[in-house]
PyMOL Python script that loads the backbone (N, CA, C, O; Angstrom):
from pymol import cmd

cmd.read_pdbstr("""\
ATOM      1  N   MET A   1       0.816  -1.193   0.000  1.00  0.00           N
ATOM      2  CA  MET A   1       0.000   0.000   0.000  1.00  0.00           C
ATOM      3  C   MET A   1       0.866   1.266   0.000  1.00  0.00           C
ATOM      4  O   MET A   1       0.527   2.265  -0.635  1.00  0.00           O
ATOM      5  N   LYS A   2       1.989   1.205   0.724  1.00  0.00           N
ATOM      6  CA  LYS A   2       2.859   2.380   0.789  1.00  0.00           C
ATOM      7  C   LYS A   2       3.486   2.682  -0.568  1.00  0.00           C
ATOM      8  O   LYS A   2       3.728   3.845  -0.893  1.00  0.00           O
ATOM      9  N   LYS A   3       3.749   1.649  -1.360  1.00  0.00           N
ATOM     10  CA  LYS A   3       4.318   1.865  -2.695  1.00  0.00           C
ATOM     11  C   LYS A   3       3.296   2.524  -3.625  1.00  0.00           C
ATOM     12  O   LYS A   3       3.658   3.347  -4.467  1.00  0.00           O
ATOM     13  N   ILE A   4       2.041   2.166  -3.474  1.00  0.00           N
ATOM     14  CA  ILE A   4       0.980   2.764  -4.296  1.00  0.00           C
ATOM     15  C   ILE A   4       0.818   4.232  -3.955  1.00  0.00           C
ATOM     16  O   ILE A   4       0.687   5.068  -4.849  1.00  0.00           O
ATOM     17  N   ILE A   5       0.825   4.553  -2.666  1.00  0.00           N
ATOM     18  CA  ILE A   5       0.698   5.952  -2.239  1.00  0.00           C
ATOM     19  C   ILE A   5       1.899   6.762  -2.726  1.00  0.00           C
ATOM     20  O   ILE A   5       1.750   7.903  -3.161  1.00  0.00           O
ATOM     21  N   THR A   6       3.078   6.169  -2.651  1.00  0.00           N
ATOM     22  CA  THR A   6       4.272   6.850  -3.159  1.00  0.00           C
ATOM     23  C   THR A   6       4.162   7.088  -4.660  1.00  0.00           C
ATOM     24  O   THR A   6       4.502   8.169  -5.142  1.00  0.00           O
ATOM     25  N   LEU A   7       3.696   6.100  -5.394  1.00  0.00           N
ATOM     26  CA  LEU A   7       3.536   6.248  -6.840  1.00  0.00           C
ATOM     27  C   LEU A   7       2.528   7.348  -7.170  1.00  0.00           C
ATOM     28  O   LEU A   7       2.771   8.161  -8.062  1.00  0.00           O
ATOM     29  N   ILE A   8       1.411   7.380  -6.465  1.00  0.00           N
ATOM     30  CA  ILE A   8       0.410   8.426  -6.686  1.00  0.00           C
ATOM     31  C   ILE A   8       1.010   9.800  -6.418  1.00  0.00           C
ATOM     32  O   ILE A   8       0.797  10.738  -7.186  1.00  0.00           O
ATOM     33  N   SER A   9       1.753   9.916  -5.337  1.00  0.00           N
ATOM     34  CA  SER A   9       2.369  11.202  -5.001  1.00  0.00           C
ATOM     35  C   SER A   9       3.404  11.624  -6.039  1.00  0.00           C
ATOM     36  O   SER A   9       3.508  12.806  -6.368  1.00  0.00           O
ATOM     37  N   LEU A  10       4.161  10.671  -6.549  1.00  0.00           N
ATOM     38  CA  LEU A  10       5.148  11.002  -7.573  1.00  0.00           C
ATOM     39  C   LEU A  10       4.489  11.398  -8.896  1.00  0.00           C
ATOM     40  O   LEU A  10       4.998  12.270  -9.600  1.00  0.00           O
ATOM     41  N   VAL A  11       3.375  10.774  -9.238  1.00  0.00           N
ATOM     42  CA  VAL A  11       2.636  11.173 -10.449  1.00  0.00           C
ATOM     43  C   VAL A  11       2.086  12.582 -10.280  1.00  0.00           C
ATOM     44  O   VAL A  11       2.050  13.361 -11.233  1.00  0.00           O
ATOM     45  N   MET A  12       1.657  12.904  -9.063  1.00  0.00           N
ATOM     46  CA  MET A  12       1.134  14.250  -8.797  1.00  0.00           C
ATOM     47  C   MET A  12       2.202  15.330  -8.952  1.00  0.00           C
ATOM     48  O   MET A  12       1.875  16.500  -9.152  1.00  0.00           O
ATOM     49  N   VAL A  13       3.461  14.948  -8.862  1.00  0.00           N
ATOM     50  CA  VAL A  13       4.550  15.913  -9.061  1.00  0.00           C
ATOM     51  C   VAL A  13       4.586  16.377 -10.515  1.00  0.00           C
ATOM     52  O   VAL A  13       4.824  17.555 -10.785  1.00  0.00           O
ATOM     53  N   PHE A  14       4.353  15.460 -11.449  1.00  0.00           N
ATOM     54  CA  PHE A  14       4.508  15.787 -12.865  1.00  0.00           C
ATOM     55  C   PHE A  14       3.224  16.300 -13.523  1.00  0.00           C
ATOM     56  O   PHE A  14       3.290  16.927 -14.580  1.00  0.00           O
ATOM     57  N   LEU A  15       2.079  16.052 -12.929  1.00  0.00           N
ATOM     58  CA  LEU A  15       0.810  16.444 -13.551  1.00  0.00           C
ATOM     59  C   LEU A  15       0.649  17.955 -13.757  1.00  0.00           C
ATOM     60  O   LEU A  15       0.103  18.346 -14.789  1.00  0.00           O
ATOM     61  N   PRO A  16       1.085  18.821 -12.846  1.00  0.00           N
ATOM     62  CA  PRO A  16       0.936  20.263 -13.104  1.00  0.00           C
ATOM     63  C   PRO A  16       1.664  20.762 -14.350  1.00  0.00           C
ATOM     64  O   PRO A  16       1.300  21.802 -14.899  1.00  0.00           O
ATOM     65  N   TRP A  17       2.679  20.044 -14.799  1.00  0.00           N
ATOM     66  CA  TRP A  17       3.409  20.468 -15.983  1.00  0.00           C
ATOM     67  C   TRP A  17       2.622  20.234 -17.271  1.00  0.00           C
ATOM     68  O   TRP A  17       3.027  20.704 -18.334  1.00  0.00           O
ATOM     69  N   THR A  18       1.513  19.519 -17.191  1.00  0.00           N
ATOM     70  CA  THR A  18       0.694  19.300 -18.382  1.00  0.00           C
ATOM     71  C   THR A  18      -0.057  20.552 -18.804  1.00  0.00           C
ATOM     72  O   THR A  18      -0.681  20.566 -19.864  1.00  0.00           O
ATOM     73  N   ILE A  19      -0.009  21.601 -17.997  1.00  0.00           N
ATOM     74  CA  ILE A  19      -0.680  22.840 -18.371  1.00  0.00           C
ATOM     75  C   ILE A  19       0.000  23.481 -19.581  1.00  0.00           C
ATOM     76  O   ILE A  19      -0.659  24.162 -20.368  1.00  0.00           O
ATOM     77  N   PHE A  20       1.297  23.275 -19.737  1.00  0.00           N
ATOM     78  CA  PHE A  20       2.000  23.922 -20.849  1.00  0.00           C
ATOM     79  C   PHE A  20       1.570  23.401 -22.212  1.00  0.00           C
ATOM     80  O   PHE A  20       1.284  24.218 -23.087  1.00  0.00           O
ATOM     81  N   PRO A  21       1.506  22.088 -22.449  1.00  0.00           N
ATOM     82  CA  PRO A  21       0.995  21.652 -23.753  1.00  0.00           C
ATOM     83  C   PRO A  21      -0.487  21.963 -23.929  1.00  0.00           C
ATOM     84  O   PRO A  21      -0.947  22.201 -25.046  1.00  0.00           O
ATOM     85  N   LEU A  22      -1.229  21.960 -22.833  1.00  0.00           N
ATOM     86  CA  LEU A  22      -2.657  22.274 -22.920  1.00  0.00           C
ATOM     87  C   LEU A  22      -2.863  23.717 -23.368  1.00  0.00           C
ATOM     88  O   LEU A  22      -3.780  24.010 -24.134  1.00  0.00           O
ATOM     89  N   ARG A  23      -2.015  24.605 -22.893  1.00  0.00           N
ATOM     90  CA  ARG A  23      -2.179  26.025 -23.210  1.00  0.00           C
ATOM     91  C   ARG A  23      -1.728  26.391 -24.620  1.00  0.00           C
ATOM     92  O   ARG A  23      -1.776  27.566 -24.983  1.00  0.00           O
ATOM     93  N   THR A  24      -1.298  25.437 -25.416  1.00  0.00           N
ATOM     94  CA  THR A  24      -0.967  25.730 -26.808  1.00  0.00           C
ATOM     95  C   THR A  24      -2.220  25.822 -27.679  1.00  0.00           C
ATOM     96  O   THR A  24      -2.160  26.306 -28.810  1.00  0.00           O
ATOM     97  N   ASN A  25      -3.355  25.358 -27.151  1.00  0.00           N
ATOM     98  CA  ASN A  25      -4.619  25.473 -27.880  1.00  0.00           C
ATOM     99  C   ASN A  25      -5.167  26.891 -27.744  1.00  0.00           C
ATOM    100  O   ASN A  25      -5.131  27.451 -26.648  1.00  0.00           O
ATOM    101  N   PRO A  26      -5.668  27.481 -28.813  1.00  0.00           N
ATOM    102  CA  PRO A  26      -6.141  28.866 -28.746  1.00  0.00           C
ATOM    103  C   PRO A  26      -7.315  29.071 -27.781  1.00  0.00           C
ATOM    104  O   PRO A  26      -7.409  30.123 -27.148  1.00  0.00           O
ATOM    105  N   TRP A  27      -8.197  28.097 -27.661  1.00  0.00           N
ATOM    106  CA  TRP A  27      -9.363  28.273 -26.800  1.00  0.00           C
ATOM    107  C   TRP A  27      -8.982  28.330 -25.328  1.00  0.00           C
ATOM    108  O   TRP A  27      -9.744  28.858 -24.518  1.00  0.00           O
ATOM    109  N   THR A  28      -7.808  27.792 -24.961  1.00  0.00           N
ATOM    110  CA  THR A  28      -7.413  27.801 -23.553  1.00  0.00           C
ATOM    111  C   THR A  28      -6.862  29.149 -23.117  1.00  0.00           C
ATOM    112  O   THR A  28      -6.681  29.387 -21.923  1.00  0.00           O
ATOM    113  N   LEU A  29      -6.596  30.023 -24.059  1.00  0.00           N
ATOM    114  CA  LEU A  29      -6.057  31.333 -23.725  1.00  0.00           C
ATOM    115  C   LEU A  29      -7.138  32.389 -23.584  1.00  0.00           C
ATOM    116  O   LEU A  29      -6.849  33.527 -23.214  1.00  0.00           O
ATOM    117  N   GLN A  30      -8.381  32.024 -23.876  1.00  0.00           N
ATOM    118  CA  GLN A  30      -9.480  32.979 -23.817  1.00  0.00           C
ATOM    119  C   GLN A  30     -10.252  32.831 -22.516  1.00  0.00           C
ATOM    120  O   GLN A  30     -10.364  31.739 -21.959  1.00  0.00           O
ATOM    121  N   SER A  31     -10.775  33.942 -22.049  1.00  0.00           N
ATOM    122  CA  SER A  31     -11.592  33.919 -20.846  1.00  0.00           C
ATOM    123  C   SER A  31     -12.955  33.330 -21.198  1.00  0.00           C
ATOM    124  O   SER A  31     -13.428  33.603 -22.301  1.00  0.00           O
ATOM    125  N   PRO A  32     -13.600  32.575 -20.388  1.00  0.00           N
ATOM    126  CA  PRO A  32     -13.304  32.153 -19.024  1.00  0.00           C
ATOM    127  C   PRO A  32     -12.517  30.845 -18.943  1.00  0.00           C
ATOM    128  O   PRO A  32     -12.198  30.392 -17.844  1.00  0.00           O
ATOM    129  N   ALA A  33     -12.200  30.237 -20.075  1.00  0.00           N
ATOM    130  CA  ALA A  33     -11.498  28.954 -20.040  1.00  0.00           C
ATOM    131  C   ALA A  33     -10.135  29.083 -19.355  1.00  0.00           C
ATOM    132  O   ALA A  33      -9.729  28.187 -18.616  1.00  0.00           O
ATOM    133  N   ALA A  34      -9.438  30.173 -19.592  1.00  0.00           N
ATOM    134  CA  ALA A  34      -8.118  30.363 -19.002  1.00  0.00           C
ATOM    135  C   ALA A  34      -8.192  30.383 -17.477  1.00  0.00           C
ATOM    136  O   ALA A  34      -7.384  29.746 -16.801  1.00  0.00           O
ATOM    137  N   GLU A  35      -9.163  31.114 -16.945  1.00  0.00           N
ATOM    138  CA  GLU A  35      -9.303  31.192 -15.491  1.00  0.00           C
ATOM    139  C   GLU A  35      -9.689  29.842 -14.893  1.00  0.00           C
ATOM    140  O   GLU A  35      -9.179  29.446 -13.845  1.00  0.00           O
ATOM    141  N   ILE A  36     -10.581  29.153 -15.561  1.00  0.00           N
ATOM    142  CA  ILE A  36     -11.022  27.844 -15.060  1.00  0.00           C
ATOM    143  C   ILE A  36      -9.849  26.871 -15.034  1.00  0.00           C
ATOM    144  O   ILE A  36      -9.682  26.128 -14.067  1.00  0.00           O
ATOM    145  N   ILE A  37      -9.048  26.870 -16.075  1.00  0.00           N
ATOM    146  CA  ILE A  37      -7.899  25.963 -16.136  1.00  0.00           C
ATOM    147  C   ILE A  37      -6.895  26.292 -15.043  1.00  0.00           C
ATOM    148  O   ILE A  37      -6.415  25.395 -14.350  1.00  0.00           O
ATOM    149  N   VAL A  38      -6.575  27.563 -14.883  1.00  0.00           N
ATOM    150  CA  VAL A  38      -5.585  27.953 -13.876  1.00  0.00           C
ATOM    151  C   VAL A  38      -6.087  27.629 -12.475  1.00  0.00           C
ATOM    152  O   VAL A  38      -5.329  27.109 -11.656  1.00  0.00           O
ATOM    153  N   TYR A  39      -7.352  27.927 -12.183  1.00  0.00           N
ATOM    154  CA  TYR A  39      -7.886  27.631 -10.850  1.00  0.00           C
ATOM    155  C   TYR A  39      -7.981  26.127 -10.612  1.00  0.00           C
ATOM    156  O   TYR A  39      -7.779  25.665  -9.489  1.00  0.00           O
ATOM    157  N   SER A  40      -8.283  25.369 -11.645  1.00  0.00           N
ATOM    158  CA  SER A  40      -8.343  23.911 -11.503  1.00  0.00           C
ATOM    159  C   SER A  40      -6.963  23.330 -11.198  1.00  0.00           C
ATOM    160  O   SER A  40      -6.823  22.471 -10.328  1.00  0.00           O
ATOM    161  N   TYR A  41      -5.961  23.795 -11.908  1.00  0.00           N
ATOM    162  CA  TYR A  41      -4.609  23.325 -11.639  1.00  0.00           C
ATOM    163  C   TYR A  41      -4.144  23.753 -10.249  1.00  0.00           C
ATOM    164  O   TYR A  41      -3.463  22.990  -9.562  1.00  0.00           O
ATOM    165  N   ALA A  42      -4.504  24.960  -9.831  1.00  0.00           N
ATOM    166  CA  ALA A  42      -4.128  25.412  -8.491  1.00  0.00           C
ATOM    167  C   ALA A  42      -4.794  24.545  -7.423  1.00  0.00           C
ATOM    168  O   ALA A  42      -4.156  24.171  -6.439  1.00  0.00           O
ATOM    169  N   ALA A  43      -6.062  24.229  -7.615  1.00  0.00           N
ATOM    170  CA  ALA A  43      -6.760  23.367  -6.652  1.00  0.00           C
ATOM    171  C   ALA A  43      -6.128  21.978  -6.619  1.00  0.00           C
ATOM    172  O   ALA A  43      -5.991  21.385  -5.549  1.00  0.00           O
ATOM    173  N   PHE A  44      -5.746  21.458  -7.776  1.00  0.00           N
ATOM    174  CA  PHE A  44      -5.096  20.153  -7.817  1.00  0.00           C
ATOM    175  C   PHE A  44      -3.760  20.182  -7.088  1.00  0.00           C
ATOM    176  O   PHE A  44      -3.422  19.242  -6.370  1.00  0.00           O
ATOM    177  N   MET A  45      -3.004  21.251  -7.270  1.00  0.00           N
ATOM    178  CA  MET A  45      -1.700  21.341  -6.617  1.00  0.00           C
ATOM    179  C   MET A  45      -1.848  21.453  -5.104  1.00  0.00           C
ATOM    180  O   MET A  45      -1.032  20.903  -4.363  1.00  0.00           O
ATOM    181  N   ILE A  46      -2.874  22.155  -4.637  1.00  0.00           N
ATOM    182  CA  ILE A  46      -3.132  22.231  -3.196  1.00  0.00           C
ATOM    183  C   ILE A  46      -3.549  20.864  -2.673  1.00  0.00           C
ATOM    184  O   ILE A  46      -3.089  20.437  -1.615  1.00  0.00           O
ATOM    185  N   PHE A  47      -4.425  20.170  -3.414  1.00  0.00           N
ATOM    186  CA  PHE A  47      -4.826  18.819  -3.017  1.00  0.00           C
ATOM    187  C   PHE A  47      -3.621  17.882  -2.978  1.00  0.00           C
ATOM    188  O   PHE A  47      -3.499  17.067  -2.063  1.00  0.00           O
ATOM    189  N   SER A  48      -2.739  17.991  -3.956  1.00  0.00           N
ATOM    190  CA  SER A  48      -1.550  17.143  -3.994  1.00  0.00           C
ATOM    191  C   SER A  48      -0.670  17.370  -2.771  1.00  0.00           C
ATOM    192  O   SER A  48      -0.154  16.422  -2.178  1.00  0.00           O
ATOM    193  N   ALA A  49      -0.507  18.628  -2.406  1.00  0.00           N
ATOM    194  CA  ALA A  49       0.311  18.944  -1.237  1.00  0.00           C
ATOM    195  C   ALA A  49      -0.306  18.368   0.034  1.00  0.00           C
ATOM    196  O   ALA A  49       0.398  17.793   0.864  1.00  0.00           O
ATOM    197  N   VAL A  50      -1.614  18.523   0.184  1.00  0.00           N
ATOM    198  CA  VAL A  50      -2.284  17.999   1.371  1.00  0.00           C
ATOM    199  C   VAL A  50      -2.231  16.475   1.396  1.00  0.00           C
ATOM    200  O   VAL A  50      -1.930  15.884   2.433  1.00  0.00           O
ATOM    201  N   PHE A  51      -2.520  15.837   0.268  1.00  0.00           N
ATOM    202  CA  PHE A  51      -2.503  14.377   0.188  1.00  0.00           C
ATOM    203  C   PHE A  51      -1.125  13.826   0.538  1.00  0.00           C
ATOM    204  O   PHE A  51      -1.007  12.902   1.343  1.00  0.00           O
ATOM    205  N   THR A  52      -0.092  14.388  -0.061  1.00  0.00           N
ATOM    206  CA  THR A  52       1.255  13.891   0.164  1.00  0.00           C
ATOM    207  C   THR A  52       1.705  14.120   1.602  1.00  0.00           C
ATOM    208  O   THR A  52       2.335  13.249   2.202  1.00  0.00           O
ATOM    209  N   THR A  53       1.390  15.273   2.148  1.00  0.00           N
ATOM    210  CA  THR A  53       1.790  15.560   3.526  1.00  0.00           C
ATOM    211  C   THR A  53       1.064  14.664   4.513  1.00  0.00           C
ATOM    212  O   THR A  53       1.677  14.159   5.454  1.00  0.00           O
ATOM    213  N   VAL A  54      -0.223  14.459   4.316  1.00  0.00           N
ATOM    214  CA  VAL A  54      -0.987  13.580   5.210  1.00  0.00           C
ATOM    215  C   VAL A  54      -0.484  12.146   5.098  1.00  0.00           C
ATOM    216  O   VAL A  54      -0.349  11.459   6.110  1.00  0.00           O
ATOM    217  N   ALA A  55      -0.209  11.690   3.890  1.00  0.00           N
ATOM    218  CA  ALA A  55       0.301  10.332   3.711  1.00  0.00           C
ATOM    219  C   ALA A  55       1.669  10.175   4.362  1.00  0.00           C
ATOM    220  O   ALA A  55       1.979   9.122   4.920  1.00  0.00           O
ATOM    221  N   TYR A  56       2.477  11.210   4.293  1.00  0.00           N
ATOM    222  CA  TYR A  56       3.812  11.144   4.880  1.00  0.00           C
ATOM    223  C   TYR A  56       3.738  11.163   6.411  1.00  0.00           C
ATOM    224  O   TYR A  56       4.412  10.378   7.078  1.00  0.00           O
ATOM    225  N   VAL A  57       2.925  12.053   6.957  1.00  0.00           N
ATOM    226  CA  VAL A  57       2.890  12.223   8.410  1.00  0.00           C
ATOM    227  C   VAL A  57       1.990  11.190   9.078  1.00  0.00           C
ATOM    228  O   VAL A  57       2.435  10.455   9.959  1.00  0.00           O
ATOM    229  N   LYS A  58       0.733  11.132   8.664  1.00  0.00           N
ATOM    230  CA  LYS A  58      -0.228  10.231   9.309  1.00  0.00           C
ATOM    231  C   LYS A  58      -0.095   8.792   8.836  1.00  0.00           C
ATOM    232  O   LYS A  58      -0.227   7.859   9.628  1.00  0.00           O
ATOM    233  N   GLY A  59       0.168   8.610   7.540  1.00  0.00           N
ATOM    234  CA  GLY A  59       0.266   7.267   6.988  1.00  0.00           C
ATOM    235  C   GLY A  59       1.632   6.647   7.174  1.00  0.00           C
ATOM    236  O   GLY A  59       1.840   5.468   6.886  1.00  0.00           O
ATOM    237  N   LYS A  60       2.565   7.456   7.660  1.00  0.00           N
ATOM    238  CA  LYS A  60       3.924   6.982   7.918  1.00  0.00           C
ATOM    239  C   LYS A  60       4.582   6.353   6.693  1.00  0.00           C
ATOM    240  O   LYS A  60       5.290   5.351   6.797  1.00  0.00           O
ATOM    241  N   VAL A  61       4.337   6.958   5.535  1.00  0.00           N
ATOM    242  CA  VAL A  61       4.991   6.521   4.296  1.00  0.00           C
ATOM    243  C   VAL A  61       6.244   7.384   4.168  1.00  0.00           C
ATOM    244  O   VAL A  61       6.186   8.487   3.626  1.00  0.00           O
ATOM    245  N   LYS A  62       7.364   6.891   4.659  1.00  0.00           N
ATOM    246  CA  LYS A  62       8.569   7.713   4.745  1.00  0.00           C
ATOM    247  C   LYS A  62       9.737   7.066   4.003  1.00  0.00           C
ATOM    248  O   LYS A  62      10.732   6.672   4.611  1.00  0.00           O
ATOM    249  N   ASN A  63       9.598   6.963   2.685  1.00  0.00           N
ATOM    250  CA  ASN A  63      10.704   6.485   1.868  1.00  0.00           C
ATOM    251  C   ASN A  63      11.261   7.660   1.061  1.00  0.00           C
ATOM    252  O   ASN A  63      10.705   8.757   1.097  1.00  0.00           O
ATOM    253  N   LYS A  64      12.347   7.434   0.342  1.00  0.00           N
ATOM    254  CA  LYS A  64      13.009   8.530  -0.388  1.00  0.00           C
ATOM    255  C   LYS A  64      12.106   9.154  -1.452  1.00  0.00           C
ATOM    256  O   LYS A  64      12.075  10.375  -1.605  1.00  0.00           O
ATOM    257  N   GLY A  65      11.375   8.318  -2.183  1.00  0.00           N
ATOM    258  CA  GLY A  65      10.468   8.851  -3.201  1.00  0.00           C
ATOM    259  C   GLY A  65       9.398   9.734  -2.604  1.00  0.00           C
ATOM    260  O   GLY A  65       9.055  10.775  -3.165  1.00  0.00           O
ATOM    261  N   MET A  66       8.870   9.320  -1.468  1.00  0.00           N
ATOM    262  CA  MET A  66       7.826  10.108  -0.797  1.00  0.00           C
ATOM    263  C   MET A  66       8.399  11.409  -0.238  1.00  0.00           C
ATOM    264  O   MET A  66       7.718  12.434  -0.242  1.00  0.00           O
ATOM    265  N   GLN A  67       9.629  11.379   0.237  1.00  0.00           N
ATOM    266  CA  GLN A  67      10.244  12.599   0.739  1.00  0.00           C
ATOM    267  C   GLN A  67      10.419  13.621  -0.383  1.00  0.00           C
ATOM    268  O   GLN A  67      10.160  14.810  -0.197  1.00  0.00           O
ATOM    269  N   ILE A  68      10.857  13.153  -1.535  1.00  0.00           N
ATOM    270  CA  ILE A  68      11.015  14.043  -2.688  1.00  0.00           C
ATOM    271  C   ILE A  68       9.662  14.577  -3.133  1.00  0.00           C
ATOM    272  O   ILE A  68       9.516  15.772  -3.389  1.00  0.00           O
ATOM    273  N   ALA A  69       8.666  13.691  -3.226  1.00  0.00           N
ATOM    274  CA  ALA A  69       7.327  14.103  -3.652  1.00  0.00           C
ATOM    275  C   ALA A  69       6.726  15.094  -2.667  1.00  0.00           C
ATOM    276  O   ALA A  69       6.057  16.043  -3.076  1.00  0.00           O
ATOM    277  N   MET A  70       6.955  14.885  -1.374  1.00  0.00           N
ATOM    278  CA  MET A  70       6.383  15.789  -0.384  1.00  0.00           C
ATOM    279  C   MET A  70       6.976  17.192  -0.503  1.00  0.00           C
ATOM    280  O   MET A  70       6.246  18.181  -0.444  1.00  0.00           O
ATOM    281  N   VAL A  71       8.275  17.278  -0.669  1.00  0.00           N
ATOM    282  CA  VAL A  71       8.905  18.598  -0.780  1.00  0.00           C
ATOM    283  C   VAL A  71       8.402  19.327  -2.025  1.00  0.00           C
ATOM    284  O   VAL A  71       8.029  20.498  -1.952  1.00  0.00           O
ATOM    285  N   ILE A  72       8.390  18.645  -3.154  1.00  0.00           N
ATOM    286  CA  ILE A  72       7.975  19.290  -4.403  1.00  0.00           C
ATOM    287  C   ILE A  72       6.489  19.648  -4.358  1.00  0.00           C
ATOM    288  O   ILE A  72       6.112  20.758  -4.733  1.00  0.00           O
ATOM    289  N   ASN A  73       5.641  18.720  -3.904  1.00  0.00           N
ATOM    290  CA  ASN A  73       4.208  19.009  -3.850  1.00  0.00           C
ATOM    291  C   ASN A  73       3.888  20.107  -2.839  1.00  0.00           C
ATOM    292  O   ASN A  73       2.961  20.888  -3.056  1.00  0.00           O
ATOM    293  N   ASP A  74       4.629  20.181  -1.752  1.00  0.00           N
ATOM    294  CA  ASP A  74       4.406  21.264  -0.798  1.00  0.00           C
ATOM    295  C   ASP A  74       4.805  22.619  -1.378  1.00  0.00           C
ATOM    296  O   ASP A  74       4.154  23.628  -1.108  1.00  0.00           O
ATOM    297  N   ILE A  75       5.865  22.643  -2.168  1.00  0.00           N
ATOM    298  CA  ILE A  75       6.240  23.882  -2.858  1.00  0.00           C
ATOM    299  C   ILE A  75       5.153  24.270  -3.853  1.00  0.00           C
ATOM    300  O   ILE A  75       4.763  25.435  -3.927  1.00  0.00           O
ATOM    301  N   TYR A  76       4.662  23.298  -4.619  1.00  0.00           N
ATOM    302  CA  TYR A  76       3.560  23.564  -5.549  1.00  0.00           C
ATOM    303  C   TYR A  76       2.330  24.089  -4.802  1.00  0.00           C
ATOM    304  O   TYR A  76       1.712  25.067  -5.224  1.00  0.00           O
ATOM    305  N   GLY A  77       1.984  23.443  -3.706  1.00  0.00           N
ATOM    306  CA  GLY A  77       0.803  23.844  -2.951  1.00  0.00           C
ATOM    307  C   GLY A  77       0.928  25.242  -2.389  1.00  0.00           C
ATOM    308  O   GLY A  77      -0.024  26.020  -2.449  1.00  0.00           O
ATOM    309  N   PHE A  78       2.090  25.577  -1.840  1.00  0.00           N
ATOM    310  CA  PHE A  78       2.307  26.918  -1.302  1.00  0.00           C
ATOM    311  C   PHE A  78       2.227  27.962  -2.411  1.00  0.00           C
ATOM    312  O   PHE A  78       1.626  29.022  -2.233  1.00  0.00           O
ATOM    313  N   THR A  79       2.831  27.660  -3.545  1.00  0.00           N
ATOM    314  CA  THR A  79       2.779  28.579  -4.689  1.00  0.00           C
ATOM    315  C   THR A  79       1.351  28.769  -5.174  1.00  0.00           C
ATOM    316  O   THR A  79       0.949  29.888  -5.491  1.00  0.00           O
ATOM    317  N   ALA A  80       0.582  27.689  -5.235  1.00  0.00           N
ATOM    318  CA  ALA A  80      -0.815  27.779  -5.669  1.00  0.00           C
ATOM    319  C   ALA A  80      -1.630  28.615  -4.693  1.00  0.00           C
ATOM    320  O   ALA A  80      -2.467  29.414  -5.111  1.00  0.00           O
ATOM    321  N   LEU A  81      -1.395  28.439  -3.398  1.00  0.00           N
ATOM    322  CA  LEU A  81      -2.102  29.269  -2.411  1.00  0.00           C
ATOM    323  C   LEU A  81      -1.768  30.746  -2.580  1.00  0.00           C
ATOM    324  O   LEU A  81      -2.649  31.601  -2.479  1.00  0.00           O
ATOM    325  N   CYS A  82      -0.513  31.044  -2.835  1.00  0.00           N
ATOM    326  CA  CYS A  82      -0.112  32.437  -3.054  1.00  0.00           C
ATOM    327  C   CYS A  82      -0.770  33.018  -4.307  1.00  0.00           C
ATOM    328  O   CYS A  82      -1.242  34.155  -4.300  1.00  0.00           O
ATOM    329  N   LEU A  83      -0.797  32.227  -5.380  1.00  0.00           N
ATOM    330  CA  LEU A  83      -1.424  32.707  -6.618  1.00  0.00           C
ATOM    331  C   LEU A  83      -2.922  32.900  -6.450  1.00  0.00           C
ATOM    332  O   LEU A  83      -3.481  33.863  -6.977  1.00  0.00           O
ATOM    333  N   LEU A  84      -3.579  32.005  -5.728  1.00  0.00           N
ATOM    334  CA  LEU A  84      -5.006  32.186  -5.464  1.00  0.00           C
ATOM    335  C   LEU A  84      -5.250  33.413  -4.597  1.00  0.00           C
ATOM    336  O   LEU A  84      -6.228  34.134  -4.798  1.00  0.00           O
ATOM    337  N   GLY A  85      -4.374  33.650  -3.645  1.00  0.00           N
ATOM    338  CA  GLY A  85      -4.481  34.862  -2.829  1.00  0.00           C
ATOM    339  C   GLY A  85      -4.354  36.121  -3.666  1.00  0.00           C
ATOM    340  O   GLY A  85      -5.096  37.083  -3.469  1.00  0.00           O
ATOM    341  N   LEU A  86      -3.410  36.115  -4.600  1.00  0.00           N
ATOM    342  CA  LEU A  86      -3.272  37.256  -5.497  1.00  0.00           C
ATOM    343  C   LEU A  86      -4.501  37.430  -6.383  1.00  0.00           C
ATOM    344  O   LEU A  86      -4.943  38.554  -6.621  1.00  0.00           O
ATOM    345  N   ALA A  87      -5.044  36.333  -6.863  1.00  0.00           N
ATOM    346  CA  ALA A  87      -6.233  36.413  -7.723  1.00  0.00           C
ATOM    347  C   ALA A  87      -7.435  36.955  -6.946  1.00  0.00           C
ATOM    348  O   ALA A  87      -8.200  37.768  -7.466  1.00  0.00           O
ATOM    349  N   ILE A  88      -7.596  36.510  -5.716  1.00  0.00           N
ATOM    350  CA  ILE A  88      -8.702  37.006  -4.895  1.00  0.00           C
ATOM    351  C   ILE A  88      -8.505  38.478  -4.576  1.00  0.00           C
ATOM    352  O   ILE A  88      -9.453  39.262  -4.617  1.00  0.00           O
ATOM    353  N   ASN A  89      -7.268  38.852  -4.259  1.00  0.00           N
ATOM    354  CA  ASN A  89      -6.984  40.245  -3.971  1.00  0.00           C
ATOM    355  C   ASN A  89      -7.267  41.143  -5.183  1.00  0.00           C
ATOM    356  O   ASN A  89      -7.790  42.248  -5.038  1.00  0.00           O
ATOM    357  N   THR A  90      -6.921  40.662  -6.361  1.00  0.00           N
ATOM    358  CA  THR A  90      -7.188  41.418  -7.579  1.00  0.00           C
ATOM    359  C   THR A  90      -8.687  41.487  -7.859  1.00  0.00           C
ATOM    360  O   THR A  90      -9.191  42.520  -8.300  1.00  0.00           O
ATOM    361  N   ALA A  91      -9.393  40.394  -7.605  1.00  0.00           N
ATOM    362  CA  ALA A  91     -10.832  40.349  -7.883  1.00  0.00           C
ATOM    363  C   ALA A  91     -11.624  41.306  -6.988  1.00  0.00           C
ATOM    364  O   ALA A  91     -12.622  41.885  -7.418  1.00  0.00           O
ATOM    365  N   ILE A  92     -11.177  41.464  -5.751  1.00  0.00           N
ATOM    366  CA  ILE A  92     -11.919  42.363  -4.846  1.00  0.00           C
ATOM    367  C   ILE A  92     -11.418  43.798  -4.947  1.00  0.00           C
ATOM    368  O   ILE A  92     -11.908  44.684  -4.247  1.00  0.00           O
ATOM    369  N   GLY A  93     -10.449  44.022  -5.813  1.00  0.00           N
ATOM    370  CA  GLY A  93     -10.000  45.377  -6.087  1.00  0.00           C
ATOM    371  C   GLY A  93      -8.949  45.878  -5.128  1.00  0.00           C
ATOM    372  O   GLY A  93      -8.846  47.083  -4.896  1.00  0.00           O
ATOM    373  N   GLY A  94      -8.167  44.976  -4.567  1.00  0.00           N
ATOM    374  CA  GLY A  94      -7.154  45.357  -3.579  1.00  0.00           C
ATOM    375  C   GLY A  94      -5.889  45.855  -4.152  1.00  0.00           C
ATOM    376  O   GLY A  94      -4.970  46.203  -3.411  1.00  0.00           O
TER     377      GLY A  94
END
""", "prot")
cmd.dss("prot")
cmd.show_as("cartoon", "prot")
cmd.util.cbc("prot")
cmd.orient("prot")
């Protein structure tokens, strides 16, 4: 079970990078599709950070792959939270 959780966490590390090939389509650059895509990826990155951290701490999955996945996913999650904060601040006119 710990190997499966590690594999899921490692896949979650690479999934946010799929936004770049997706954004080569013209329809993804237009509003509201652009906002929906960015917010969806941000939510996924936050979920990935929470999932990996909970699995590492509570599930006691503490191997090298999980340690790498936790650090990277936590960086992604923190960055996504910051970007969402900026988007909310801009939306309310701050």
